[in-house]
C-alpha positions in Angstrom: -13.8 -1.5 11.7 -10.9 0.8 12.1 -9.6 2.5 8.9 -6.0 3.7 7.7 -6.1 6.7 5.7 -3.4 7.4 3.3 -2.7 9.4 -0.1 -1.1 7.3 -2.9 -0.2 8.9 -6.4 -2.6 12.0 -5.3 -5.4 10.0 -4.5 -6.8 9.0 -1.0 -6.8 5.5 0.0 -8.2 4.1 2.9 -6.8 0.3 4.3 -8.9 -1.8 7.1 -6.4 -2.1 10.2 -7.3 -5.7 10.6 -7.7 -6.7 7.0 -5.0 -5.0 5.0 -6.8 -7.0 1.6 -9.4 -4.4 2.2 -8.7 -1.1 0.2 -11.1 1.6 -1.1 -10.1 5.0 -2.9 -12.2 8.0 -2.8 -14.5 8.4 -6.2 -16.0 11.6 -7.2 -18.7 10.7 -9.3 -20.9 13.0 -11.6 -24.3 12.2 -11.3 -24.4 11.0 -7.9 -22.8 11.6 -4.5 -19.0 11.1 -3.8 -18.2 7.9 -1.6 -15.3 5.0 -1.3 -14.9 2.3 -3.6 -13.5 -1.2 -3.2 -10.2 -1.6 -5.3 -9.5 -4.7 -7.5 -6.1 -6.4 -6.8 -4.7 -7.7 -9.5 -2.3 -10.9 -8.8 0.8 -10.9 -11.3 4.0 -13.1 -10.9 6.0 -10.6 -9.2 3.7 -9.9 -6.7 0.2 -7.8 -6.0 -0.7 -4.7 -7.4 -4.0 -2.3 -7.2 -4.5 0.9 -9.8 -4.3 4.1 -7.9 -4.9 7.3 -10.1 -4.2 5.3 -13.4 -1.3 3.6 -12.0 -0.2 0.2 -10.6 0.8 0.4 -7.0 2.3 -2.3 -5.1 0.3 -3.7 -2.5 3.1 -4.1 0.2 4.3 -0.4 -0.4 0.6 0.8 0.2 0.0 -1.1 3.5 3.3 -0.1 4.9 3.0 3.7 3.8 -0.9 3.4 5.3 0.9 2.0 8.8 3.8 4.6 9.0 2.6 7.3 7.1 5.9 9.4 7.8 7.8 7.0 5.7 9.3 8.4 2.0 7.8 5.9 -0.3 10.3 6.9 -3.3 11.9 4.1 -5.2 15.3 3.3 -4.0 17.3 0.1 -3.7 18.0 1.3 0.0 14.1 1.7 0.0 12.9 -1.8 -0.5 9.7 -3.6 1.7 10.6 -7.3 2.2 8.6 -9.9 3.9 9.8 -11.4 7.1 8.9 -14.8 7.2 9.2 -14.8 2.9 5.3 -15.6 2.3 4.3 -12.9 -0.4 0.6 -13.6 0.3 1.0 -12.2 3.9 0.3 -8.5 3.7 -0.1 -7.9 7.2 2.0 -5.0 9.0 4.2 -7.5 11.3 5.4 -9.3 8.0 6.5 -6.2 6.5 9.7 -4.4 6.8 12.3 -2.4 4.9 15.2 -4.1 4.2 18.2 -3.6 5.9 20.9 -1.8 4.2 23.9 -2.8 6.6 25.2 0.6 7.2 24.2 2.1 4.2 22.2 5.3 4.9 18.5 5.5 4.1 17.1 8.4 2.7 
């Protein structure tokens, strides 16, 4: 199992490179040693999210960021992640891409 590590909202996250639905976050405890903890995935009508640092983060953005660490994950109409085949339950990196902007500059 190979892990891809990334920081989301200031919190360390790691994603399994084979199964993108296996996401863990680093957790500091008061009474036991710090360790990785599995994140719960929340499914809503407009997509799937995980709670990172008290804020919901879209699954596709986290998976894309883990595979492309230099990508700036700011929200903009020119920086939208889309599913290539339209299957919103397939979070593999092969199915994710930045929406083409028809010549408009990306940030």
